[in-house]
N, CA, C and O atoms as a Tinker XYZ file with bonds, in Angstrom:
   344  protein
     1  N     29.409000  120.571000   79.608000    73     2
     2  CA    30.670000  119.225000   78.231000    64     1     3
     3  C     30.691000  118.492000   78.281000    63     2     4     5
     4  O     30.554000  118.068000   79.429000    81     3
     5  N     30.858000  117.546000   77.281000    73     3     6
     6  CA    31.251000  115.897000   77.493000    64     5     7
     7  C     32.669000  116.268000   76.972000    63     6     8     9
     8  O     33.366000  116.868000   76.153000    81     7
     9  N     32.566000  115.400000   78.141000    73     7    10
    10  CA    34.487000  114.776000   77.657000    64     9    11
    11  C     34.609000  113.734000   76.222000    63    10    12    13
    12  O     33.814000  112.883000   75.822000    81    11
    13  N     35.575000  114.059000   75.804000    73    11    14
    14  CA    36.045000  113.364000   75.360000    64    13    15
    15  C     36.428000  111.831000   75.051000    63    14    16    17
    16  O     37.618000  111.592000   75.252000    81    15
    17  N     35.572000  110.634000   74.555000    73    15    18
    18  CA    36.119000  109.348000   74.586000    64    17    19
    19  C     36.520000  109.112000   73.095000    63    18    20    21
    20  O     35.565000  108.820000   72.375000    81    19
    21  N     37.152000  109.147000   72.780000    73    19    22
    22  CA    37.596000  109.199000   71.725000    64    21    23
    23  C     38.371000  109.398000   70.143000    63    22    24    25
    24  O     37.448000  110.003000   69.597000    81    23
    25  N     38.893000  109.343000   69.623000    73    23    26
    26  CA    39.224000  110.006000   67.813000    64    25    27
    27  C     39.330000  109.599000   66.721000    63    26    28    29
    28  O     40.289000  108.872000   66.460000    81    27
    29  N     38.436000  109.914000   65.784000    73    27    30
    30  CA    38.292000  109.453000   64.281000    64    29    31
    31  C     39.650000  110.218000   63.331000    63    30    32    33
    32  O     40.082000  111.363000   63.458000    81    31
    33  N     40.087000  109.181000   62.413000    73    31    34
    34  CA    41.126000  109.048000   61.300000    64    33    35
    35  C     39.952000  109.197000   60.031000    63    34    36    37
    36  O     38.735000  109.046000   59.922000    81    35
    37  N     40.873000  109.510000   59.330000    73    35    38
    38  CA    40.269000  109.446000   57.854000    64    37    39
    39  C     41.186000  109.327000   57.107000    63    38    40    41
    40  O     42.129000  110.118000   57.092000    81    39
    41  N     41.042000  107.916000   56.044000    73    39    42
    42  CA    41.977000  107.777000   55.222000    64    41    43
    43  C     41.536000  108.729000   54.488000    63    42    44    45
    44  O     40.354000  108.554000   54.192000    81    43
    45  N     42.253000  110.204000   53.827000    73    43    46
    46  CA    41.649000  110.807000   52.730000    64    45    47
    47  C     42.021000  110.428000   50.866000    63    46    48    49
    48  O     41.762000  111.128000   49.887000    81    47
    49  N     42.701000  109.064000   50.934000    73    47    50
    50  CA    42.699000  109.009000   49.794000    64    49    51
    51  C     41.528000  107.571000   49.920000    63    50    52    53
    52  O     41.300000  107.113000   48.801000    81    51
    53  N     40.792000  106.830000   51.056000    73    51    54
    54  CA    39.874000  106.137000   50.951000    64    53    55
    55  C     38.510000  106.675000   50.307000    63    54    56    57
    56  O     37.771000  106.301000   49.397000    81    55
    57  N     38.535000  107.687000   51.181000    73    55    58
    58  CA    37.290000  108.545000   51.311000    64    57    59
    59  C     37.124000  109.159000   50.179000    63    58    60    61
    60  O     37.951000  109.767000   49.499000    81    59
    61  N     35.281000  108.848000   49.892000    73    59    62
    62  CA    34.949000  109.592000   49.013000    64    61    63
    63  C     33.947000  111.201000   48.690000    63    62    64    65
    64  O     33.876000  111.989000   47.747000    81    63
    65  N     33.275000  111.083000   50.100000    73    63    66
    66  CA    32.897000  112.760000   50.439000    64    65    67
    67  C     31.501000  112.756000   50.351000    63    66    68    69
    68  O     30.976000  113.860000   50.204000    81    67
    69  N     30.777000  111.769000   50.408000    73    67    70
    70  CA    29.575000  111.133000   50.255000    64    69    71
    71  C     29.208000  111.850000   51.963000    63    70    72    73
    72  O     28.405000  111.074000   52.482000    81    71
    73  N     29.513000  112.971000   52.897000    73    71    74
    74  CA    29.258000  112.752000   54.012000    64    73    75
    75  C     29.110000  112.084000   54.787000    63    74    76    77
    76  O     29.774000  112.363000   55.784000    81    75
    77  N     28.408000  111.093000   54.878000    73    75    78
    78  CA    27.436000  109.899000   55.925000    64    77    79
    79  C     27.614000  110.216000   56.760000    63    78    80    81
    80  O     26.711000  110.491000   57.551000    81    79
    81  N     29.569000  110.419000   57.177000    73    79    82
    82  CA    29.728000  110.645000   58.400000    64    81    83
    83  C     29.305000  111.288000   58.330000    63    82    84    85
    84  O     28.150000  110.986000   58.027000    81    83
    85  N     29.444000  112.284000   58.420000    73    83    86
    86  CA    29.269000  113.702000   58.962000    64    85    87
    87  C     28.196000  113.986000   58.906000    63    86    88    89
    88  O     28.230000  115.216000   58.912000    81    87
    89  N     26.844000  113.580000   58.834000    73    87    90
    90  CA    25.606000  113.720000   58.649000    64    89    91
    91  C     25.284000  112.595000   60.029000    63    90    92    93
    92  O     24.251000  112.733000   60.684000    81    91
    93  N     26.058000  111.755000   60.279000    73    91    94
    94  CA    25.645000  110.996000   61.898000    64    93    95
    95  C     25.711000  111.024000   62.327000    63    94    96    97
    96  O     24.792000  110.751000   63.099000    81    95
    97  N     27.217000  111.503000   62.876000    73    95    98
    98  CA    27.722000  111.332000   63.692000    64    97    99
    99  C     27.107000  112.636000   64.786000    63    98   100   101
   100  O     26.858000  113.808000   64.501000    81    99
   101  N     26.995000  111.967000   66.016000    73    99   102
   102  CA    26.721000  112.435000   66.728000    64   101   103
   103  C     26.380000  113.595000   67.353000    63   102   104   105
   104  O     25.406000  114.337000   67.219000    81   103
   105  N     27.828000  113.652000   68.417000    73   103   106
   106  CA    28.328000  114.609000   68.453000    64   105   107
   107  C     28.738000  116.434000   67.836000    63   106   108   109
   108  O     28.786000  117.588000   68.261000    81   107
   109  N     29.030000  115.356000   66.143000    73   107   110
   110  CA    28.909000  116.594000   65.243000    64   109   111
   111  C     30.181000  116.846000   65.284000    63   110   112   113
   112  O     30.202000  117.815000   66.042000    81   111
   113  N     31.495000  116.593000   64.922000    73   111   114
   114  CA    32.753000  116.925000   64.275000    64   113   115
   115  C     33.313000  115.875000   63.664000    63   114   116   117
   116  O     33.686000  114.936000   64.367000    81   115
   117  N     33.416000  115.845000   62.794000    73   115   118
   118  CA    33.158000  115.641000   61.271000    64   117   119
   119  C     32.299000  116.922000   60.531000    63   118   120   121
   120  O     31.214000  117.473000   60.715000    81   119
   121  N     33.865000  117.109000   59.235000    73   119   122
   122  CA    33.173000  117.878000   58.375000    64   121   123
   123  C     33.394000  117.688000   56.994000    63   122   124   125
   124  O     34.224000  116.813000   56.749000    81   123
   125  N     32.989000  118.143000   56.212000    73   123   126
   126  CA    33.296000  117.921000   54.835000    64   125   127
   127  C     35.029000  119.151000   54.512000    63   126   128   129
   128  O     35.220000  120.366000   54.463000    81   127
   129  N     35.829000  118.006000   54.383000    73   127   130
   130  CA    36.963000  119.514000   53.999000    64   129   131
   131  C     36.995000  120.336000   53.167000    63   130   132   133
   132  O     36.712000  120.021000   52.011000    81   131
   133  N     37.404000  121.850000   53.545000    73   131   134
   134  CA    36.970000  122.542000   52.015000    64   133   135
   135  C     38.265000  121.924000   51.113000    63   134   136   137
   136  O     37.887000  121.842000   49.944000    81   135
   137  N     39.802000  121.418000   51.274000    73   135   138
   138  CA    40.042000  121.291000   49.782000    64   137   139
   139  C     39.958000  120.096000   49.306000    63   138   140   141
   140  O     39.875000  119.218000   50.164000    81   139
   141  N     39.948000  119.676000   47.948000    73   139   142
   142  CA    40.015000  118.275000   47.231000    64   141   143
   143  C     41.329000  117.262000   47.294000    63   142   144   145
   144  O     42.447000  117.761000   47.166000    81   143
   145  N     41.221000  116.230000   47.438000    73   143   146
   146  CA    41.961000  115.549000   46.953000    64   145   147
   147  C     42.174000  115.355000   46.239000    63   146   148   149
   148  O     41.892000  116.176000   45.367000    81   147
   149  N     42.961000  113.962000   45.779000    73   147   150
   150  CA    43.457000  114.129000   43.898000    64   149   151
   151  C     42.227000  113.472000   43.883000    63   150   152   153
   152  O     42.726000  112.612000   44.609000    81   151
   153  N     40.863000  112.997000   43.704000    73   151   154
   154  CA    40.259000  112.790000   43.115000    64   153   155
   155  C     39.238000  113.195000   43.216000    63   154   156   157
   156  O     38.238000  112.487000   43.328000    81   155
   157  N     39.245000  114.574000   43.197000    73   155   158
   158  CA    37.953000  115.951000   43.065000    64   157   159
   159  C     37.491000  116.512000   43.736000    63   158   160   161
   160  O     36.981000  117.621000   43.581000    81   159
   161  N     37.604000  115.463000   45.240000    73   159   162
   162  CA    36.045000  115.030000   46.425000    64   161   163
   163  C     36.724000  115.795000   47.400000    63   162   164   165
   164  O     37.925000  115.896000   47.653000    81   163
   165  N     35.071000  116.647000   48.217000    73   163   166
   166  CA    35.588000  117.251000   49.643000    64   165   167
   167  C     35.775000  115.807000   50.314000    63   166   168   169
   168  O     35.023000  114.865000   50.063000    81   167
   169  N     36.927000  115.734000   51.251000    73   167   170
   170  CA    36.285000  114.082000   51.602000    64   169   171
   171  C     35.936000  115.262000   53.790000    63   170   172   173
   172  O     35.947000  116.339000   54.387000    81   171
   173  N     35.664000  113.462000   53.878000    73   171   174
   174  CA    36.073000  113.793000   55.585000    64   173   175
   175  C     37.017000  114.399000   56.255000    63   174   176   177
   176  O     38.177000  114.095000   55.979000    81   175
   177  N     36.714000  115.591000   57.493000    73   175   178
   178  CA    38.285000  114.860000   58.341000    64   177   179
   179  C     37.417000  115.152000   59.840000    63   178   180   181
   180  O     36.211000  115.284000   60.046000    81   179
   181  N     38.304000  115.177000   60.533000    73   179   182
   182  CA    37.781000  115.761000   62.205000    64   181   183
   183  C     38.149000  116.632000   62.681000    63   182   184   185
   184  O     39.041000  117.418000   62.363000    81   183
   185  N     37.376000  116.576000   63.650000    73   183   186
   186  CA    38.016000  118.478000   63.826000    64   185   187
   187  C     38.694000  118.657000   65.425000    63   186   188   189
   188  O     38.849000  119.508000   66.301000    81   187
   189  N     38.951000  117.331000   65.148000    73   187   190
   190  CA    40.009000  117.030000   66.223000    64   189   191
   191  C     39.239000  117.121000   68.245000    63   190   192   193
   192  O     40.018000  116.838000   69.155000    81   191
   193  N     38.206000  117.402000   68.479000    73   191   194
   194  CA    37.597000  117.304000   69.582000    64   193   195
   195  C     36.602000  116.409000   70.070000    63   194   196   197
   196  O     36.071000  115.618000   69.290000    81   195
   197  N     36.402000  116.432000   70.848000    73   195   198
   198  CA    34.531000  115.980000   71.549000    64   197   199
   199  C     33.722000  115.017000   70.946000    63   198   200   201
   200  O     32.493000  114.951000   70.964000    81   199
   201  N     35.148000  113.711000   70.000000    73   199   202
   202  CA    34.564000  112.897000   70.107000    64   201   203
   203  C     34.572000  111.357000   71.086000    63   202   204   205
   204  O     35.447000  110.745000   71.698000    81   203
   205  N     32.635000  111.089000   70.763000    73   203   206
   206  CA    32.392000  109.962000   72.150000    64   205   207
   207  C     32.777000  109.055000   71.914000    63   206   208   209
   208  O     32.789000  108.229000   72.826000    81   207
   209  N     33.491000  108.522000   70.154000    73   207   210
   210  CA    34.302000  107.037000   70.164000    64   209   211
   211  C     32.706000  106.403000   70.292000    63   210   212   213
   212  O     32.587000  105.799000   71.358000    81   211
   213  N     31.500000  106.395000   69.495000    73   211   214
   214  CA    30.488000  105.769000   69.377000    64   213   215
   215  C     30.024000  104.654000   68.132000    63   214   216   217
   216  O     29.039000  103.918000   68.191000    81   215
   217  N     30.927000  104.732000   67.090000    73   215   218
   218  CA    31.336000  104.627000   66.097000    64   217   219
   219  C     30.376000  104.770000   64.591000    63   218   220   221
   220  O     30.655000  104.282000   63.496000    81   219
   221  N     29.402000  105.450000   64.896000    73   219   222
   222  CA    28.604000  104.863000   63.936000    64   221   223
   223  C     28.878000  106.200000   62.992000    63   222   224   225
   224  O     27.946000  107.001000   62.929000    81   223
   225  N     30.376000  106.568000   62.080000    73   223   226
   226  CA    30.623000  107.196000   61.093000    64   225   227
   227  C     30.933000  105.960000   60.839000    63   226   228   229
   228  O     30.067000  105.395000   60.171000    81   227
   229  N     31.956000  105.230000   61.151000    73   227   230
   230  CA    32.516000  104.337000   60.551000    64   229   231
   231  C     31.658000  103.229000   60.097000    63   230   232   233
   232  O     31.849000  102.571000   59.074000    81   231
   233  N     30.515000  103.048000   61.102000    73   231   234
   234  CA    29.420000  101.585000   60.326000    64   233   235
   235  C     28.425000  102.650000   59.574000    63   234   236   237
   236  O     27.358000  102.055000   59.423000    81   235
   237  N     28.328000  104.009000   59.026000    73   235   238
   238  CA    27.572000  103.978000   57.813000    64   237   239
   239  C     28.597000  104.204000   56.886000    63   238   240   241
   240  O     28.232000  103.875000   55.758000    81   239
   241  N     29.837000  104.677000   56.933000    73   239   242
   242  CA    31.128000  104.608000   55.184000    64   241   243
   243  C     30.606000  103.740000   55.190000    63   242   244   245
   244  O     30.313000  102.946000   56.084000    81   243
   245  N     30.258000  103.821000   53.275000    73   243   246
   246  CA    30.304000  102.294000   52.006000    64   245   247
   247  C     31.228000  102.020000   52.451000    63   246   248   249
   248  O     31.273000  101.103000   53.271000    81   247
   249  N     32.396000  102.763000   52.053000    73   247   250
   250  CA    34.294000  102.636000   51.959000    64   249   251
   251  C     35.295000  102.166000   52.849000    63   250   252   253
   252  O     35.915000  102.750000   53.738000    81   251
   253  N     35.333000  100.943000   52.416000    73   251   254
   254  CA    36.014000  100.181000   53.658000    64   253   255
   255  C     37.230000  100.423000   54.014000    63   254   256   257
   256  O     38.052000  100.362000   53.099000    81   255
   257  N     37.962000  100.909000   55.971000    73   255   258
   258  CA    39.183000  101.325000   54.941000    64   257   259
   259  C     39.405000  102.974000   55.517000    63   258   260   261
   260  O     40.440000  103.454000   55.981000    81   259
   261  N     37.748000  103.806000   55.268000    73   259   262
   262  CA    38.158000  105.217000   54.821000    64   261   263
   263  C     38.357000  105.964000   56.636000    63   262   264   265
   264  O     38.903000  107.029000   56.924000    81   263
   265  N     37.794000  105.100000   57.451000    73   263   266
   266  CA    37.269000  105.799000   58.531000    64   265   267
   267  C     38.141000  104.708000   59.683000    63   266   268   269
   268  O     38.456000  103.560000   59.369000    81   267
   269  N     38.437000  105.315000   61.019000    73   267   270
   270  CA    38.908000  104.225000   61.692000    64   269   271
   271  C     38.303000  105.866000   63.102000    63   270   272   273
   272  O     38.042000  107.058000   63.261000    81   271
   273  N     38.452000  104.405000   63.733000    73   271   274
   274  CA    37.526000  105.221000   65.311000    64   273   275
   275  C     38.275000  104.798000   66.631000    63   274   276   277
   276  O     37.996000  103.775000   67.256000    81   275
   277  N     38.916000  105.384000   66.864000    73   275   278
   278  CA    39.971000  105.146000   68.127000    64   277   279
   279  C     39.136000  104.992000   69.658000    63   278   280   281
   280  O     38.640000  106.104000   69.835000    81   279
   281  N     38.827000  104.241000   70.647000    73   279   282
   282  CA    38.238000  104.590000   71.187000    64   281   283
   283  C     38.859000  104.758000   72.715000    63   282   284   285
   284  O     39.627000  103.844000   73.017000    81   283
   285  N     38.698000  105.566000   73.523000    73   283   286
   286  CA    39.824000  105.803000   74.942000    64   285   287
   287  C     39.559000  104.878000   75.869000    63   286   288   289
   288  O     38.394000  104.596000   76.150000    81   287
   289  N     40.529000  104.335000   76.416000    73   287   290
   290  CA    39.648000  102.939000   77.514000    64   289   291
   291  C     40.353000  104.090000   79.305000    63   290   292   293
   292  O     41.194000  104.884000   79.728000    81   291
   293  N     38.889000  103.093000   79.701000    73   291   294
   294  CA    38.752000  103.503000   81.181000    64   293   295
   295  C     39.693000  102.643000   82.019000    63   294   296   297
   296  O     39.379000  101.489000   82.311000    81   295
   297  N     40.878000  103.209000   82.420000    73   295   298
   298  CA    41.481000  101.989000   82.645000    64   297   299
   299  C     40.790000  101.115000   84.322000    63   298   300   301
   300  O     40.057000  101.795000   85.040000    81   299
   301  N     41.100000   99.790000   84.701000    73   299   302
   302  CA    40.191000   99.477000   85.097000    64   301   303
   303  C     40.539000   99.889000   86.915000    63   302   304   305
   304  O     41.523000  100.263000   87.553000    81   303
   305  N     38.763000   99.479000   87.284000    73   303   306
   306  CA    39.091000  100.021000   88.755000    64   305   307
   307  C     40.241000   98.976000   89.728000    63   306   308   309
   308  O     40.727000   97.871000   89.491000    81   307
   309  N     40.347000   99.724000   90.644000    73   307   310
   310  CA    41.177000   99.157000   91.101000    64   309   311
   311  C     39.950000   98.949000   92.515000    63   310   312   313
   312  O     39.050000   99.718000   92.852000    81   311
   313  N     40.514000   97.104000   93.342000    73   311   314
   314  CA    39.254000   97.555000   94.299000    64   313   315
   315  C     40.330000   97.306000   95.348000    63   314   316   317
   316  O     41.291000   96.537000   95.326000    81   315
   317  N     39.893000   98.194000   96.305000    73   315   318
   318  CA    40.519000   98.466000   97.230000    64   317   319
   319  C     40.294000   97.285000   98.661000    63   318   320   321
   320  O     39.325000   96.980000   99.356000    81   319
   321  N     41.851000   96.836000   98.617000    73   319   322
   322  CA    42.252000   96.297000  100.045000    64   321   323
   323  C     41.753000   96.868000  100.906000    63   322   324   325
   324  O     41.340000   98.005000  100.679000    81   323
   325  N     41.586000   96.201000  102.404000    73   323   326
   326  CA    42.152000   96.634000  104.041000    64   325   327
   327  C     42.098000   95.327000  103.863000    63   326   328   329
   328  O     41.562000   94.394000  103.266000    81   327
   329  N     43.099000   95.753000  104.847000    73   327   330
   330  CA    44.155000   94.992000  106.137000    64   329   331
   331  C     43.255000   94.279000  107.264000    63   330   332   333
   332  O     42.755000   94.644000  108.328000    81   331
   333  N     43.274000   93.584000  106.831000    73   331   334
   334  CA    42.749000   93.001000  109.008000    64   333   335
   335  C     43.161000   93.244000  109.571000    63   334   336   337
   336  O     44.382000   93.094000  109.610000    81   335
   337  N     42.484000   93.812000  110.458000    73   335   338
   338  CA    43.120000   93.953000  111.962000    64   337   339
   339  C     42.902000   92.334000  113.228000    63   338   340   341
   340  O     42.011000   91.561000  113.579000    81   339
   341  N     44.411000   92.597000  113.500000    73   339   342
   342  CA    44.061000   91.639000  114.802000    64   341   343
   343  C     44.078000   91.999000  115.748000    63   342   344
   344  O     43.813000   91.258000  116.695000    81   343
């Protein structure tokens, strides 16, 4: 099972419910919500786990600002320092 490398937020007021992000998500972590927003559409929502942080949903979304992808960054590798013995 792949470890989550990111997460997604969806602005329900901006999302138009087209479903492009849901269809394009490789790990299938987005779905259309069962409830309607104020515009009367089923908006996308994040299932809460297993996001790969790829950003495909962001890039395919036709509505600017509807989807934000946050990527977990790995801490930089710390180089081992070896003390020289004299």
